[in-house]
C-alpha positions in Angstrom: -0.1 -0.1 0.2 3.0 2.3 1.0 4.8 1.6 -1.5 4.0 4.0 -4.6 3.8 6.6 -2.4 7.2 6.2 -0.8 8.6 6.0 -4.4 7.0 9.1 -5.3 8.0 10.9 -2.7 11.9 9.5 -3.3 11.9 10.8 -7.1 10.9 13.7 -6.1 13.1 14.4 -3.1 15.9 13.3 -5.7 14.9 15.7 -7.9 15.4 18.7 -5.3 18.4 17.6 -4.1 19.7 17.5 -7.6 19.0 21.5 -7.7 20.2 22.3 -4.5 17.4 22.7 -2.5 16.6 22.9 0.8 12.7 21.3 0.6 10.0 19.6 2.4 7.4 17.5 0.9 4.4 16.9 2.5 1.5 13.9 0.6 -2.3 13.9 1.7 -4.3 11.4 -0.2 -7.9 10.9 0.8 -10.3 8.4 -0.3 -14.0 9.7 1.0 -17.4 8.4 0.8 -20.6 10.2 1.8 -24.1 8.6 2.2 -27.0 11.2 2.9 -30.6 10.6 3.8 -33.5 12.6 4.1 -37.1 12.0 4.1 -36.3 7.9 4.9 -34.6 7.8 1.5 -30.9 8.3 0.3 -30.8 12.2 -1.0 -26.7 11.7 -2.0 -24.6 9.1 -2.4 -20.9 10.6 -3.4 -17.1 9.9 -3.1 -14.5 11.5 -4.0 -10.3 10.2 -4.2 -7.9 13.2 -3.9 -4.5 13.5 -3.4 -2.7 16.5 -2.4 0.8 17.8 -2.2 2.3 20.6 -0.3 6.0 21.4 -1.6 7.5 23.9 1.3 11.2 25.6 0.4 13.5 27.0 3.0 16.2 29.9 2.6 17.7 31.1 5.9 14.6 32.6 7.6 12.7 32.9 4.1 9.8 30.2 3.6 7.6 29.7 0.7 4.7 26.8 0.3 3.2 25.7 -2.8 0.0 23.2 -2.8 -1.8 21.5 -5.3 -4.3 18.7 -6.1 -2.7 16.5 -8.4 -2.7 13.4 -10.5 0.4 11.3 -8.7 1.4 10.0 -12.1 1.6 13.6 -13.5 5.6 13.8 -12.4 6.2 16.9 -14.3 3.3 18.7 -12.9 4.9 18.0 -9.5 8.2 18.8 -10.5 7.1 22.2 -11.8 6.2 22.8 -8.1 9.3 22.4 -7.0 10.8 24.5 -9.2 8.1 27.4 -8.6 8.6 26.9 -5.1 12.0 27.5 -5.2 11.5 30.3 -7.2 9.2 31.7 -4.5 11.2 31.7 -1.4 13.6 34.0 -2.7 10.9 36.2 -2.9 9.6 35.7 0.2 9.5 38.1 3.3 11.9 36.8 6.3 10.5 35.4 9.6 11.3 37.2 12.6 12.9 33.6 13.4 14.6 30.9 11.7 12.4 28.1 11.1 13.4 24.5 11.7 13.7 22.2 8.7 11.8 19.1 9.1 14.7 15.9 9.3 13.9 12.4 9.3 15.9 10.3 11.3 14.7 6.7 10.5 11.8 5.5 7.9 8.6 5.3 9.9 5.4 3.0 8.4 3.1 3.7 10.5 -0.9 1.6 9.6 -1.9 0.6 13.1 -5.4 3.1 12.7 -6.1 1.2 8.8 -8.9 -1.6 9.0 -9.2 -3.0 5.5 -12.7 -4.2 6.0 -13.6 -0.9 6.9 -11.5 0.8 3.9 -13.8 -1.6 1.3 -17.4 -1.1 3.4 -19.3 -0.6 0.2 -22.3 1.2 -0.7 -24.7 -1.8 0.1 -23.5 -2.4 3.5 -23.8 1.2 4.9 -27.7 1.2 3.4 -28.3 -2.2 5.2 -26.6 -0.7 8.4 -29.0 2.5 8.4 -32.1 0.2 7.4 -31.4 -1.8 10.4 -30.7 1.4 12.9 -33.6 3.2 11.6 -35.9 -0.3 11.9 -39.5 0.0 13.4 -39.1 4.2 13.9 -40.1 5.3 10.8 -43.9 6.2 10.3 -45.8 8.7 8.0 -45.0 11.4 10.5 -42.0 10.0 11.7 -38.5 10.5 9.2 -35.0 8.9 9.2 -32.4 11.0 8.0 -28.6 11.7 8.6 -25.3 10.2 6.9 -22.7 7.6 7.0 -19.5 9.2 6.4 -16.1 6.9 6.1 -12.8 7.2 4.3 -9.0 6.5 4.4 -6.4 9.2 4.9 -2.9 8.4 4.1 -0.5 11.2 4.7 3.3 11.1 4.0 6.5 13.5 4.5 10.3 13.7 3.3 12.8 16.6 2.9 16.0 16.9 1.1 18.2 16.4 4.4 18.4 12.8 4.5 17.2 9.6 2.6 14.2 8.7 5.1 10.4 9.2 4.9 7.6 9.0 6.8 3.9 7.1 6.0 0.7 7.1 7.8 -2.6 5.7 6.9 -6.0 5.6 8.9 -9.4 4.6 8.5 -12.6 6.0 9.8 -16.3 6.5 9.8 -18.7 8.4 11.4 -22.5 8.1 11.4 -25.3 10.6 12.3 -29.1 9.2 12.6 -32.3 11.4 13.0 -35.4 10.4 13.2 -38.0 13.8 13.2 -41.8 14.4 13.9 -43.0 16.2 10.6 -46.2 17.0 12.5 -44.6 18.5 15.7 -41.4 19.5 14.3 -38.9 17.7 17.1 -36.2 15.8 16.2 -33.9 13.0 18.3 -30.2 11.7 17.0 -27.5 9.2 17.7 -24.3 9.2 16.7 -20.6 6.7 16.4 -17.4 6.7 15.6 -15.7 4.0 14.1 -11.9 3.3 13.2 -12.5 -0.1 11.9 -15.8 -2.0 10.9 -16.2 -4.0 14.0 -16.5 -0.8 15.8 -20.1 -0.2 14.0 -22.8 -1.1 16.1 -26.3 -0.7 14.4 -28.5 -1.8 17.2 -27.0 0.6 19.4 -28.1 3.0 17.5 -31.3 1.8 17.0 -31.6 1.5 21.3 -30.7 5.0 21.8 -32.9 6.3 18.8 -36.1 4.5 20.1 -35.7 5.4 23.6 -35.8 9.2 22.9 -38.4 8.8 20.2 -41.0 7.3 22.8 -39.7 10.2 25.3 -40.5 12.6 23.0 -44.0 11.0 21.5 -44.9 10.6 25.0 -44.1 13.3 27.4 -45.1 16.8 27.5 -42.5 19.5 25.8 -41.7 22.9 28.4 -40.1 25.9 27.9 -37.2 25.9 30.5 -36.9 29.0 32.9 -33.5 30.5 32.4 -31.4 29.8 35.1 -28.9 27.5 36.7 -29.4 23.7 36.2 -27.7 20.5 36.8 -26.9 19.3 33.9 -25.8 16.1 32.3 -23.8 16.5 29.1 -23.7 13.5 26.2 -20.4 12.6 24.8 -21.3 14.5 21.5 -21.8 18.2 23.5 -18.2 17.3 25.6 -16.4 15.9 22.6 -17.0 19.2 20.9 -15.9 21.2 24.0 -13.0 19.2 25.0 -11.5 19.5 21.4 -11.5 23.1 21.5 -10.1 23.2 25.1 -7.3 20.7 24.4 -6.5 21.5 20.5 -7.1 25.5 20.8 -6.6 26.5 24.6 -3.5 24.5 25.4 -1.5 25.5 22.3 1.3 27.2 23.5 1.4 29.2 20.0 -2.5 30.2 20.9 -1.4 31.2 24.1 1.6 33.6 23.3 -0.9 35.7 21.0 -3.7 36.4 23.2 -6.1 33.6 22.3 -6.4 31.2 25.1 -7.8 31.4 28.6 -4.5 30.0 29.9 -1.3 31.9 30.9 2.3 30.5 31.0 1.6 31.1 35.1 -1.1 29.0 34.9 1.3 25.6 34.1 1.2 23.3 37.5 -2.2 25.3 38.9 -5.7 23.9 39.4 -7.8 25.7 36.7 -10.6 22.8 36.9 -12.1 19.9 38.6 -10.2 17.7 40.3 -12.0 14.7 38.5 -10.9 15.9 35.2 -7.9 14.6 33.8 -7.0 14.6 30.0 -3.6 14.0 27.7 -2.8 13.7 24.3 -2.0 9.9 23.4 -0.3 8.5 20.2 -0.7 5.0 21.2 -4.6 5.0 21.1 -5.3 4.0 17.9 -9.3 4.5 18.0 -8.3 8.2 18.0 -6.3 7.5 14.7 -2.9 8.0 16.4 0.6 8.6 14.7 3.7 7.6 16.5 5.6 10.9 15.3 4.6 14.0 13.9 4.9 15.5 10.3 8.4 17.6 11.3 9.8 14.0 12.7 9.5 14.3 16.2 8.7 11.6 18.3 5.2 11.6 19.5 4.8 10.1 23.5 1.7 10.4 25.7 1.3 14.1 26.2 -0.2 15.2 30.0 -2.4 18.1 29.3 -4.9 17.9 32.7 -3.9 16.1 35.9 -6.7 16.2 38.3 -7.9 19.5 37.2 -4.1 20.5 37.2 -3.1 22.1 33.7 0.3 20.6 33.0 1.7 22.0 30.2 1.3 24.0 26.5 1.7 22.1 23.5 4.0 23.2 21.2 4.2 22.7 17.2 7.7 22.9 15.8 7.1 26.5 14.1 5.4 28.3 17.4 8.2 26.9 19.3 10.8 28.3 17.0 8.9 31.7 17.0 8.7 31.6 20.6 11.7 30.0 21.5 10.4 27.2 23.1 10.9 23.0 22.8 8.8 21.3 20.3 6.3 19.2 21.9 5.4 16.4 18.8 2.4 18.5 18.2 3.1 19.5 14.5 0.2 17.0 13.7 -3.3 17.1 11.4 -5.0 16.1 14.6 -4.4 15.1 18.6 -5.7 11.9 19.9 -7.1 13.4 23.3 -8.4 10.9 26.3 -10.3 12.2 29.4 -10.1 9.5 32.1 -13.1 8.1 33.0 -14.8 8.7 36.5 -16.3 6.5 39.1 -20.2 6.9 38.2 -21.7 3.6 36.6 -23.7 5.4 34.3 -22.8 4.3 31.0 -25.9 4.1 28.9 -29.0 6.5 28.4 -31.1 4.1 29.8 -29.3 3.9 32.5 -29.2 7.6 33.3 -33.0 7.6 33.2 -33.4 4.9 35.4 -30.6 6.3 38.1 -32.0 7.7 41.5 -31.8 11.6 41.8 -32.6 13.9 44.3 -32.5 16.9 42.2 -33.5 18.0 38.4 -31.3 17.0 35.7 -30.9 18.8 32.4 -29.7 16.0 30.1 -28.3 17.9 26.9 -26.4 15.5 24.5 -25.8 17.6 21.9 -24.7 21.2 21.6 -25.3 22.6 18.1 -24.1 25.9 16.6 -20.9 25.9 18.7 -19.0 28.7 18.9 -15.8 30.7 20.9 -17.3 34.2 22.4 -14.3 35.2 24.2 -11.0 33.3 23.9 -9.1 35.0 26.7 -12.4 33.7 29.0 -12.9 30.7 27.5 -15.9 31.1 26.7 -18.2 29.0 24.4 -21.7 29.1 23.0 -24.0 26.5 21.5 -27.8 25.7 21.8 -29.3 21.8 22.2 -31.0 20.8 19.5 -31.4 17.1 19.3 -32.4 15.0 22.0 -32.6 17.0 25.4 -34.6 15.6 28.2 -35.4 17.3 31.7 -35.2 14.4 34.2 -37.4 15.5 37.2 -36.8 14.7 40.6 -40.2 13.2 41.1 -39.2 10.5 38.6 -41.1 11.7 35.6 -39.3 12.8 32.2 -40.1 16.2 30.3 -39.1 17.6 26.6 -37.2 20.9 26.9 -37.4 23.1 23.8 -34.1 24.4 22.7 -31.9 25.9 25.4 -28.6 28.5 24.8 -25.6 27.8 26.9 -22.8 30.5 27.2 -20.5 29.2 29.6 -16.3 28.9 30.1 -14.9 25.8 30.0 -14.0 26.4 34.1 -18.3 26.8 34.4 -18.7 23.2 32.2 -15.1 21.0 33.9 -15.0 23.0 37.1 -15.5 22.7 40.6 -19.4 21.9 39.7 -18.3 18.7 38.0 -20.6 15.9 40.0 -20.1 12.8 38.5 -18.1 11.4 35.5 -19.6 7.8 33.8 -16.7 4.9 34.8 -16.8 3.8 31.3 -15.3 5.8 28.2 -16.6 6.0 24.5 -15.3 7.4 21.3 -16.7 10.6 19.5 -15.8 11.6 15.9 -15.1 15.6 15.8 -13.5 15.4 12.3 -14.4 18.3 10.1 -16.6 17.6 6.8 -14.9 20.3 5.4 -11.4 20.8 3.9 -9.1 18.0 3.1 -9.9 14.5 5.2 -8.5 14.7 9.0 -10.0 12.2 10.8 -10.4 12.7 14.6 -11.7 11.8 17.9 -12.0 12.3 21.3 -12.3 9.3 24.3 -14.1 10.5 26.9 -16.7 9.4 29.6 -20.1 8.8 28.2 -21.8 11.6 30.5 -20.3 14.1 32.5 -22.6 15.7 35.0 -21.9 19.3 36.3 -24.3 21.5 38.9 -24.5 25.4 38.4 -25.1 25.3 34.6 -26.9 28.4 33.4 -29.1 28.5 30.5 -29.1 31.9 29.0 -31.8 31.7 26.5 -34.9 29.4 26.4 -37.0 28.9 23.4 -40.8 28.8 23.5 -40.9 25.9 20.8 -38.7 23.4 19.0 
């Protein structure tokens, strides 16, 4: 699988070396497929196979980048890209620092996160999967929609500094299924992440969808008063927020530029709940982990938070050069973030609904239209949309209309954390825009936090 890619990089490297260039070459290949459903039918079924090449030339403090989507058999076009980049770097404005040139000290092939069975899954299998998860849930009023997104991602790098190259391959899938009522205008959803085909579980999706749809059909809808609530976050909610927290707020370059609520003096101080421990773990295959970053720096488990104490910032090679820091192996397309499990034996939606409670619990599985309000204060905003439930103290259940939260990371994961599930799940946070970059977070199934403020409450679905 890797030989044609590595042979191509070798050919381009030798071409650049013959011209006396200081050049790095980054290869990205994706095979992406999307099957979309709407109104209980397939509305779109598409796929694409793209190869991107990024050529970076260095000359002292000058650096120039040329990127293109290319046919990998069109060697002449890629050699022209090398020549153009060499011309561009002579005209580039010098940086205020000298950028590091990537050095690959050994050949590296890492395909742990690649699963041939998932890579070769066909349209008939995906359709059958969706039919199983929606079985018995559709009617004249209740419609099934969502998508099955899957693909293969290959990245590889080399440079004129040595004869070595790196190669990584992974497979991923994300499934979102939605049952909606055309008459009452509500919708509930269930999601699943996969790195390998055996991760796919249509029955689990069906169980969550059926349980949520039952409550939305039978329980009373309510408009919640604004104010503070004890909220149980589902993995979709927590995964998106943790992804922002650990990839942006913990980034040293962002901190130096004033885009993080964490400061240099935050290292070693307690900023979140003592129940919150998180790390970037490149050995977690389910999170599409890779053993080295794109600059050739070996990746090891990297602690971010330990029982609420912020441990250290991540430094990609470029930010490390600019600010005089040591790179930490974070010149990566994505991190592999894990949040440690808690102690509460509440690990399914059915268990959450059945647990004894001495207060009302607002369950919000999903945060829609999430955005950063104030980076220096760590404030984000978003609204519930799919499947929220009000689990009342008296044992009954109500269905809340959409609400908006505008809260800081400390509000969500600080001292208000009451409990965290004892089991972890993987949630896919990959973007469907731009080049394929499979990304997921492993985290407790539920996190419960007291004192979370609802800033706005809708009066209808």
